[in-house]
N, C-alpha and C positions, 0 to 999 in steps of 0.2 A: 504494499499500499504506500502511496506517495505521502511524504511528510506533510504536504499542504492539506491533505484530506484526513490526517490523523485527528482523532477526537481530543480536544483540549482537556487537560486535567487541572485541578486547582489544589495547591498545597498551602498550608499554613505553616510557617517556620518561625520558631522562637529562637532568637540569638541571645546568648548570655555571654558576659564578659565585659570588656571595656568598650561598649557599643553605643553609649550615649555621650554626647559632647565631643565626638570625634568626626562629625560630618557623615555619619553612617547613613542617615535617611537621604541626604542630598546626593551622596555618591551612589547609593542604591537606585535612586530615581534617574541619575545620569546613566548608569549601566542599563537600566530598563529601556532607555531610549534607543539602545543598540540592538534590542531584541523585540520581537513581536509578542510582548507580554502585557497583560492588564492586571490591575489590582491596586494594592496600597502597602505602604510601610508606615509604622508609627511607633513612637516611644511608649512604653508601658510604665506605670508607677513604680514597679519593682526594680527598674534599671535595665530591663531587657528591651529588646526591640522585636515587634511583631511584623512579619511580612506575610501578606496573602497575595499569591501570584497565580495567574492562570495562563497557560499556553499549551501547545502540543508537547508531549513528553520530552523530546530531545532538546527543544528550545528551553524549557523549564530547567532541565538538568544543566545546560550551559550557563543560563542566567545565574543559577545558584552557585555554580562553580566559579563564575567570575566574581561574585560577591565574596565567597570564601577566600579566593586568591587575594583580592584587594584588602581584606581585613584579617588576613591570616594571623597577625600579631595581636588582634583585638578580640577575636571570637574564641571563647573558652569552650563553649558547648553550643550545639545547634540541634534543635528538636524539630523534626519534619513529620508532618502527618497530612494525610489527604483531607481536604476540606469540602464541606457541602457547598455546592454551587447555588446558594440561595440569594445571592445579590448579583445583579448584572453590572459588570464593569465595562466602561467605554474607553478607559485609558488607565495609565499607571499614575498614582498620585501619592503625595505625602499627606498623611492625616495627622491632625493634632489631638 
């Protein structure tokens, strides 16, 4: 099956470590512009960052790999789970 016709999936990723106050959300949004992904990134009160992203599997994998590479010294732990597609995203954005 061609990648363009693959069914998009949605993941929720929680990043733990030194991920707030280091440009994580803005850099993630910049990385998202290089990939056909939709969703959002936001800081959580406990100091972690939540990312919800939707794309075809190979694109989503590369997007997450690019984030992990960019913040290798900052991410201590990354929790990935499949997320319910209950909200329609038109773009990728930073949420407050």
